[in-house]
ZAZA-683109 format. One record per atom (N, C-alpha, C): residue number from 1; atom name; y, x negated, z negated. Coordinates in pm, 1 decimal, always signed. Layout:
BEGIN
  lovo  bati         v         u         w
   NUM    CA         Y         X         Z
...
% end
This chain:
BEGIN
  lovo  bati         v         u         w
     1     N   -1036.1   -1508.8   -1043.8
     1    CA   -1130.4   -1399.9   -1018.6
     1     C   -1068.0   -1294.9    -927.8
     2     N   -1147.6   -1239.3    -842.2
     2    CA   -1100.1   -1135.5    -752.8
     2     C   -1130.0    -998.1    -812.0
     3     N   -1066.3    -896.4    -755.7
     3    CA   -1091.0    -759.0    -800.2
     3     C   -1238.2    -723.7    -783.8
     4     N   -1295.9    -769.0    -673.7
     4    CA   -1437.3    -740.6    -646.2
     4     C   -1527.5    -798.8    -755.5
     5     N   -1492.1    -915.8    -808.0
     5    CA   -1570.4    -977.6    -914.4
     5     C   -1547.2    -912.2   -1049.4
     6     N   -1422.2    -869.3   -1073.6
     6    CA   -1389.2    -807.1   -1202.0
     6     C   -1443.6    -665.0   -1214.6
     7     N   -1437.0    -589.4   -1104.9
     7    CA   -1478.2    -449.5   -1106.5
     7     C   -1574.0    -422.0    -990.8
     8     N   -1694.6    -476.5    -994.7
     8    CA   -1786.0    -460.2    -880.3
     8     C   -1824.4    -315.2    -852.7
     9     N   -1839.4    -233.9    -956.7
     9    CA   -1876.5     -93.2    -936.7
     9     C   -1765.2     -15.6    -867.1
    10     N   -1643.1     -34.0    -913.7
    10    CA   -1529.4     +35.3    -853.4
    10     C   -1508.2     -12.9    -709.9
    11     N   -1518.7    -142.5    -688.3
    11    CA   -1501.8    -196.4    -553.3
    11     C   -1604.0    -136.2    -458.3
    12     N   -1729.1    -130.2    -501.3
    12    CA   -1835.7     -73.5    -418.7
    12     C   -1808.3     +73.8    -389.5
    13     N   -1760.3    +147.2    -490.6
    13    CA   -1730.5    +289.5    -473.6
    13     C   -1619.0    +309.0    -370.1
    14     N   -1515.5    +226.0    -378.6
    14    CA   -1404.6    +235.5    -282.9
    14     C   -1454.6    +206.2    -141.5
    15     N   -1529.8     +98.6    -126.6
    15    CA   -1578.8     +59.5      +6.3
    15     C   -1675.2    +164.2     +62.0
    16     N   -1762.1    +219.4     -24.3
    16    CA   -1857.9    +320.7     +20.7
    16     C   -1788.8    +450.2     +62.1
    17     N   -1691.0    +494.5     -16.9
    17    CA   -1623.5    +622.0     +11.3
    17     C   -1517.9    +609.1    +120.3
    18     N   -1465.4    +489.9    +138.7
    18    CA   -1355.2    +470.0    +233.1
    18     C   -1381.6    +349.1    +321.8
    19     N   -1482.8    +354.7    +408.0
    19    CA   -1517.7    +237.0    +488.2
    19     C   -1410.2    +194.4    +588.2
    20     N   -1316.4    +282.8    +618.3
    20    CA   -1212.1    +249.8    +715.4
    20     C   -1104.3    +158.1    +658.1
    21     N   -1104.5    +138.1    +527.2
    21    CA    -999.6     +58.1    +464.9
    21     C   -1019.2     -90.8    +491.4
    22     N    -906.8    -157.1    +514.1
    22    CA    -907.7    -302.3    +532.4
    22     C    -894.6    -369.9    +396.3
    23     N    -907.2    -500.4    +393.5
    23    CA    -890.4    -575.6    +268.6
    23     C    -749.7    -555.2    +212.1
    24     N    -649.4    -549.6    +298.9
    24    CA    -511.6    -527.0    +254.2
    24     C    -495.9    -387.3    +193.6
    25     N    -564.1    -288.5    +251.6
    25    CA    -560.2    -152.7    +197.2
    25     C    -624.0    -149.1     +58.6
    26     N    -735.1    -219.0     +44.2
    26    CA    -804.5    -221.3     -85.4
    26     C    -717.7    -289.3    -189.8
    27     N    -641.0    -389.1    -148.1
    27    CA    -548.2    -454.6    -240.9
    27     C    -445.1    -354.3    -293.3
    28     N    -393.8    -268.9    -204.6
    28    CA    -299.7    -164.3    -247.6
    28     C    -370.4     -67.9    -342.4
    29     N    -495.3     -33.8    -313.0
    29    CA    -575.5     +51.3    -400.9
    29     C    -580.3      -5.7    -541.4
    30     N    -599.6    -136.4    -550.9
    30    CA    -607.2    -202.6    -681.3
    30     C    -477.5    -183.3    -757.1
    31     N    -366.1    -204.6    -689.7
    31    CA    -235.9    -184.1    -754.4
    31     C    -219.8     -39.4    -799.6
    32     N    -264.5     +54.6    -715.6
    32    CA    -255.5    +196.2    -751.8
    32     C    -342.8    +225.2    -873.3
    33     N    -461.3    +166.3    -875.4
    33    CA    -554.6    +186.2    -987.4
    33     C    -494.0    +131.5   -1116.9
    34     N    -413.3     +28.2   -1105.6
    34    CA    -344.6     -28.6   -1222.0
    34     C    -218.8     +50.5   -1258.5
    35     N    -197.8    +162.4   -1189.2
    35    CA     -82.2    +250.5   -1211.4
    35     C     +52.0    +179.7   -1194.3
    36     N     +56.9     +87.2   -1099.8
    36    CA    +182.8     +19.4   -1069.5
    36     C    +265.0    +109.6    -977.9
    37     N    +393.7    +113.2   -1002.3
    37    CA    +482.6    +194.0    -919.2
    37     C    +500.2    +126.4    -783.3
    38     N    +552.2    +201.5    -689.0
    38    CA    +578.2    +147.2    -555.8
    38     C    +671.3     +27.0    -565.7
    39     N    +770.9     +37.1    -652.1
    39    CA    +866.2     -72.1    -671.6
    39     C    +795.8    -196.6    -726.7
    40     N    +705.3    -177.0    -822.0
    40    CA    +630.9    -289.3    -880.5
    40     C    +536.9    -352.6    -778.0
    41     N    +472.2    -268.0    -696.8
    41    CA    +382.1    -319.3    -592.6
    41     C    +463.0    -401.3    -491.7
    42     N    +579.3    -349.5    -453.5
    42    CA    +664.4    -420.3    -357.6
    42     C    +705.5    -556.9    -413.3
    43     N    +738.1    -562.4    -540.3
    43    CA    +777.0    -689.8    -601.8
    43     C    +658.3    -786.1    -605.8
    44     N    +541.3    -735.0    -640.8
    44    CA    +421.7    -819.4    -649.4
    44     C    +382.5    -873.7    -511.9
    45     N    +399.2    -793.1    -408.4
    45    CA    +361.0    -833.3    -272.9
    45     C    +476.2    -898.4    -196.8
    46     N    +592.5    -903.8    -261.3
    46    CA    +713.3    -956.9    -196.4
    46     C    +738.9    -886.1     -65.1
    47     N    +740.7    -754.1     -76.3
    47    CA    +758.3    -667.5     +38.9
    47     C    +864.3    -563.7      +4.1
    48     N    +902.3    -483.7    +101.6
    48    CA   +1001.2    -379.5     +74.3
    48     C    +931.3    -252.7     +22.7
    49     N   +1007.3    -171.2     -45.6
    49    CA    +954.6     -44.4     -96.3
    49     C    +911.3     +43.1     +20.8
    50     N    +989.5     +41.7    +127.2
    50    CA    +955.7    +120.2    +246.5
    50     C    +822.9     +77.3    +308.5
    51     N    +797.6     -53.6    +309.9
    51    CA    +671.6    -103.5    +366.4
    51     C    +552.8     -56.1    +282.4
    52     N    +569.3     -54.6    +150.8
    52    CA    +461.8      -8.8     +62.1
    52     C    +441.1    +141.0     +79.1
    53     N    +550.7    +215.9     +89.5
    53    CA    +538.2    +360.4    +113.7
    53     C    +464.0    +386.9    +244.5
    54     N    +496.0    +310.1    +348.8
    54    CA    +426.7    +325.7    +477.6
    54     C    +278.2    +294.0    +463.2
    55     N    +245.9    +188.6    +389.7
    55    CA    +106.0    +149.8    +369.8
    55     C     +30.8    +261.0    +296.4
    56     N     +93.7    +317.7    +191.7
    56    CA     +29.4    +426.5    +116.6
    56     C      +7.4    +548.0    +207.8
    57     N    +104.7    +578.1    +292.2
    57    CA     +91.3    +689.9    +385.7
    57     C     -24.9    +665.9    +481.9
    58     N     -35.3    +542.3    +535.7
    58    CA    -143.4    +510.6    +629.3
    58     C    -279.8    +514.9    +561.5
    59     N    -285.1    +473.3    +435.7
    59    CA    -411.1    +480.1    +360.9
    59     C    -453.6    +625.7    +346.2
    60     N    -359.5    +712.0    +307.0
    60    CA    -391.9    +854.7    +292.6
    60     C    -442.9    +911.3    +424.4
    61     N    -381.0    +871.4    +533.9
    61    CA    -420.5    +920.8    +665.7
    61     C    -560.3    +869.6    +703.0
    62     N    -589.3    +742.6    +675.1
    62    CA    -719.4    +683.4    +708.0
    62     C    -833.5    +752.4    +634.7
    63     N    -810.1    +785.3    +507.3
    63    CA    -919.0    +843.3    +428.7
    63     C    -906.5    +995.2    +417.4
    64     N    -815.4   +1050.6    +498.8
    64    CA    -802.2   +1195.9    +513.6
    64     C    -775.1   +1268.8    +381.9
    65     N    -677.5   +1217.5    +308.0
    65    CA    -632.2   +1285.3    +186.5
    65     C    -519.2   +1379.0    +228.8
    66     N    -525.0   +1506.7    +191.5
    66    CA    -418.0   +1600.1    +229.5
    66     C    -281.2   +1555.5    +176.9
    67     N    -176.7   +1593.5    +249.0
    67    CA     -39.4   +1554.8    +212.7
    67     C      -1.9   +1595.5     +70.0
    68     N     -53.6   +1711.1     +24.9
    68    CA     -12.8   +1762.3    -106.5
    68     C     -87.6   +1697.2    -222.4
    69     N    -182.7   +1607.4    -194.6
    69    CA    -259.2   +1540.4    -299.2
    69     C    -192.1   +1408.3    -333.8
    70     N    -172.1   +1385.6    -462.8
    70    CA    -109.9   +1262.6    -510.5
    70     C    -209.9   +1147.6    -498.4
    71     N    -170.0   +1041.3    -431.4
    71    CA    -259.3    +927.7    -408.4
    71     C    -300.1    +860.2    -539.5
    72     N    -207.1    +849.5    -633.9
    72    CA    -239.3    +789.4    -764.1
    72     C    -349.2    +868.9    -834.2
    73     N    -337.0   +1001.0    -834.9
    73    CA    -438.1   +1084.5    -899.1
    73     C    -573.9   +1071.4    -829.0
    74     N    -570.4   +1065.8    -695.3
    74    CA    -694.3   +1054.3    -618.9
    74     C    -764.2    +922.3    -650.1
    75     N    -687.9    +813.0    -650.9
    75    CA    -745.8    +682.2    -679.4
    75     C    -802.4    +678.0    -821.6
    76     N    -730.5    +734.6    -915.9
    76    CA    -776.5    +732.3   -1054.8
    76     C    -895.3    +823.3   -1079.1
    77     N    -922.4    +915.1    -986.6
    77    CA   -1039.1   +1002.8   -1003.0
    77     C   -1167.5    +933.4    -958.4
    78     N   -1155.9    +818.8    -890.8
    78    CA   -1275.5    +745.5    -847.2
    78     C   -1349.7    +687.6    -965.0
% end
């Protein structure tokens, strides 16, 4: 099962509020929604911590979240 199938309402909300996000960005959103740490996300994606940090930064920039706003808190408020 995919995230879209498991949580159709949340998926629709993410896509509606953040149309600029790619499928890879939404995948990171899912990990954030599951409250996984950057280190855990990097292990799950077999990527470096720096690459995940860069992805989170680009996501914040795409959806225009201010620098002082915590991305985890923003995602969990959806």
